[in-house]
N, C-alpha and C positions, 0 to 999 in steps of 0.2 A: 242874152241871145235875142236877136231880132229876126223876124220872118218878113221877107220882102216879097214883092209880086213874083219875082223870078223863082224863088223857093216854092211858092204856092203852085206855080205852073209845073215845076219839076215834080212835086209831090203828086199833083193830079195826074200827070203823065204816068208816073210809076204805079199809081193805084188804078189807072185806067178809068178815071172819073173826069167827065168834062165839067169845067167850071167857067161860067161866064166872067168877063172882065170886071163887071160891076160887083159881082158876088165875090170874086177873088180878092178885091180890095177890102171888102168888109171882113172876109175870112182872115186876111192877114192881120187886120186890127184886132179881131177876136183872139186869134192865136197869140199875138203879142201880149195882150192883157192877161191871158192865161199863164204865159211864161213869166210875166212880171210877178204875178201872184205866187208862182212856184218859187221864184227867187226870194221873195219875202219870207216864205215858209222855211227855206233853207237857212235863213239868217237866225232863226229861233234856236235858243239853247235848250236842247232836250237831253242833256247829259244825265240829270237826276230823275228823269221821268220814266216810269215803268211802261213797257209796251202793253197795249190793250188788245184783246180779241173782240171786245164789245164795250160800248159805253155803259151798258146796263150790267150791273154786277149780279147776274143771275146764273145759278148752276142748273144744268138740265136735270130733269127728273128722270130717274132710272126706272126701267120696267123690266120685268123678267122676260127672257127670250123663250117663248113657248110657241109650239105649233098650234094654230087655231083651225086650220083646214087640212084634212088628210085625204089622200087619194083623189086629188083633183087633176091629175096628170092628163086624163082624157079630155077634160073640159078645156084645159090650157092648150093642148095640141089641136083642138078644133080651130084655133085661130091661125094655124099654119097655112100659108098660101098653097102648098102641095100636101097631099095626104101622105102621112108616114106615121108609123106607130111609135117610133122611138124618139124622134127629135124634130125640130123645125127645119124645113127645107126652104132655103132662100135662093134668089138668083145669084149666079156666080159673079163676083166682082172683079177678080183678078184672073186673067187668062194666061 
C-alpha cells in the first residue's frame, strides 16, 4: 500500500486538519515507511508462537479485598457541584 499526496490531502480533509504542502510530502514518506514495516511484519511466520500479554513473565500479586475506610459518604459528597444528601448532582448532558 502506498500513500500519495492526494491520499494525505483526503485524510487531512476528513480529519479536519490542515497540512501544509511541504509537511504533507514528509508525512506521506513517513506513512509509507510505516506501512512498509507493517508489511514486513505480516510476512513473519507466527504459527507456533504463543500470544503474549506482556514480555515480562510476572503474575500480579493478589491482595485481600477489604474495606479500609468506613462512613466517608459525607466527605465524598462534599465534592459534588450542587448540594445533595444522597448523590452527586451534575449538569444535564442530554436534553
